[in-house]
C-alpha positions in Angstrom: 2.7 -4.3 20.0 -0.6 -6.0 19.8 -1.4 -8.1 17.0 -4.9 -8.5 15.1 -7.6 -10.4 16.9 -10.8 -11.8 15.3 -12.7 -8.6 16.1 -9.8 -6.6 14.0 -10.1 -9.0 11.3 -14.0 -8.7 11.4 -13.9 -5.2 11.3 -11.3 -5.2 8.5 -13.4 -7.7 6.5 -16.6 -5.4 6.7 -14.5 -2.3 5.6 -12.9 -4.1 2.7 -16.6 -5.0 1.5 -17.8 -1.5 2.1 -15.2 1.5 3.3 -18.4 3.8 3.7 -20.1 1.6 6.4 -20.9 3.3 9.5 -19.1 2.7 12.7 -22.7 1.9 14.3 -23.4 -0.6 11.6 -19.8 -2.1 12.4 -20.3 -2.1 15.9 -23.7 -4.0 15.8 -22.0 -6.5 13.5 -19.1 -7.2 15.6 -20.8 -6.7 19.1 -18.8 -3.5 20.3 -19.8 0.2 20.8 -19.5 2.6 17.8 -16.5 4.4 19.8 -14.9 1.1 20.4 -15.0 0.4 16.7 -13.6 3.8 16.1 -10.7 3.4 18.5 -10.0 0.0 16.7 -9.8 1.6 13.3 -7.8 4.5 14.5 -5.2 2.1 15.9 -5.2 0.0 12.6 -4.6 3.5 10.7 -1.7 4.3 13.1 -0.2 0.8 12.7 -0.4 1.7 8.8 -2.3 -1.6 8.2 -5.2 0.8 7.0 -3.6 3.3 4.6 -6.4 4.9 3.4 -10.3 4.9 2.5 -10.8 5.1 -1.2 -13.3 4.3 -4.1 -13.1 1.7 -6.6 -14.2 3.2 -10.1 -15.3 0.8 -12.9 -13.3 2.9 -15.6 -15.0 1.0 -18.3 -18.0 3.3 -17.6 -15.9 6.3 -18.5 -15.0 7.5 -21.7 -11.3 8.4 -21.1 -9.1 6.0 -23.0 -8.3 2.3 -23.7 -7.8 0.3 -20.5 -4.6 -1.7 -20.8 -2.1 -4.0 -18.6 1.4 -3.0 -19.1 4.6 -5.1 -17.9 7.7 -3.1 -17.8 11.2 -4.9 -17.4 13.3 -2.3 -15.8 17.1 -1.8 -16.2 19.0 -3.1 -13.2 18.9 -0.8 -10.3 16.2 1.5 -11.6 13.0 -0.3 -10.7 12.1 1.8 -7.6 12.8 5.0 -9.7 10.5 3.6 -12.2 8.1 2.5 -9.9 7.9 6.2 -8.6 7.5 8.0 -12.0 4.9 5.6 -13.0 2.9 5.9 -9.8 2.9 9.7 -10.6 1.3 9.1 -13.9 -2.6 10.0 -14.0 -3.4 7.1 -16.3 -1.8 4.4 -13.9 -4.0 2.7 -11.4 -2.6 -0.3 -9.9 1.2 -0.9 -9.9 3.3 -3.7 -8.8 6.9 -4.2 -8.8 8.7 -7.7 -8.2 11.9 -8.5 -6.8 13.5 -8.7 -10.4 12.5 -4.9 -11.2 9.9 -6.0 -13.5 6.8 -3.9 -13.1 3.0 -4.5 -13.8 0.6 -1.8 -13.9 -3.2 -1.3 -15.2 -3.5 2.2 -17.1 -6.0 4.0 -19.0 -4.0 5.5 -22.1 -5.6 7.9 -24.8 -5.7 6.8 -28.4 -3.9 3.7 -27.6 -0.6 5.3 -27.0 1.0 3.5 -24.1 4.4 5.4 -24.9 2.9 8.5 -23.1 3.3 6.1 -19.7 7.1 6.6 -20.3 7.7 10.3 -21.1 10.5 11.2 -18.8 11.7 7.9 -17.5 14.8 8.1 -19.4 17.1 4.9 -19.7 14.8 2.9 -17.1 12.9 0.9 -19.3 14.4 -2.1 -20.7 11.6 -3.8 -22.5 7.6 -3.4 -22.0 4.7 -5.3 -23.3 1.1 -3.6 -23.4 -2.2 -5.9 -23.6 -5.5 -4.5 -24.1 -7.7 -5.3 -21.0 -11.2 -6.8 -21.4 -12.2 -6.2 -17.8 -10.7 -5.8 -14.4 -11.5 -6.6 -10.8 -10.1 -5.9 -7.3 -11.0 -8.0 -4.8 -8.6 -7.6 -1.5 -8.8 -10.5 1.0 -7.9 -10.6 4.6 -8.4 -14.5 5.3 -6.5 -15.3 8.5 -3.2 -12.9 8.1 -1.3 -11.9 10.9 0.0 -8.6 11.5 3.8 -8.9 10.5 5.6 -5.7 9.6 9.2 -5.7 9.0 11.6 -4.0 11.5 13.0 -1.0 9.8 16.4 -1.3 11.4 17.4 -5.0 10.8 14.4 -6.4 8.5 13.3 -8.9 10.9 9.3 -9.6 11.1 7.8 -7.6 14.1 5.5 -9.8 16.2 3.6 -8.9 19.0 6.8 -8.5 21.3 7.8 -5.5 19.0 7.5 -1.6 19.4 6.6 1.1 17.2 7.6 4.9 17.3 6.4 7.7 15.4 9.3 10.1 14.0 8.1 13.4 12.3 4.5 11.8 11.7 5.8 8.5 10.2 5.1 5.3 12.1 7.8 3.0 12.2 8.0 -0.7 13.3 10.9 -2.5 15.5 11.2 -6.0 16.4 12.9 -5.0 19.8 13.9 -2.1 22.0 17.5 -2.3 20.8 16.6 -1.9 17.1 14.5 1.2 18.1 17.3 2.7 20.2 19.8 2.3 17.4 17.3 3.8 14.8 16.5 6.7 17.2 20.2 7.3 17.6 20.9 7.4 14.0 17.8 9.6 13.3 18.8 12.0 16.1 22.3 12.1 14.7 20.8 12.9 11.1 18.6 15.2 12.2 21.1 17.2 14.3 23.3 17.3 11.1 20.6 18.8 8.9 
């Protein structure tokens, strides 16, 4: 699996500045042709590094509620389920889950009623804290990061020697061919049983 080179990083930085930047504009900046830029972006999407192109809204200019920062302490073993439920809430924008099952999110709540975020979550919430937001900013950065996904089979970091494979439209990363073969065998076994 090929890692990131300086040109990939330059393309990513330009897209982080403006996700609507044209391929020809990017190409001119990085010294490639527009089709070469398109190929690189397609590869970065196939790797899962670029997940989507989106819009960063300034919700402060909209009249739809009160912006808040919510810190939720989940009951043991319920963090992932609570994360899924909160992610489905239209009011929740950014959501983070820590290793100790604490969730932090920004949300916009109507009439200052943060309890609406927790409807239907059952007993997953141990406690939560809500703070009024004065302002938010989102500034994703790339710096000199290297491509380093985790192997879905063993959890090791996948480097340039690794492999990737697509199963039913989902891309998976593997640190070595034996992990890929082990995953493929289990996947085929489960698919045949289904």
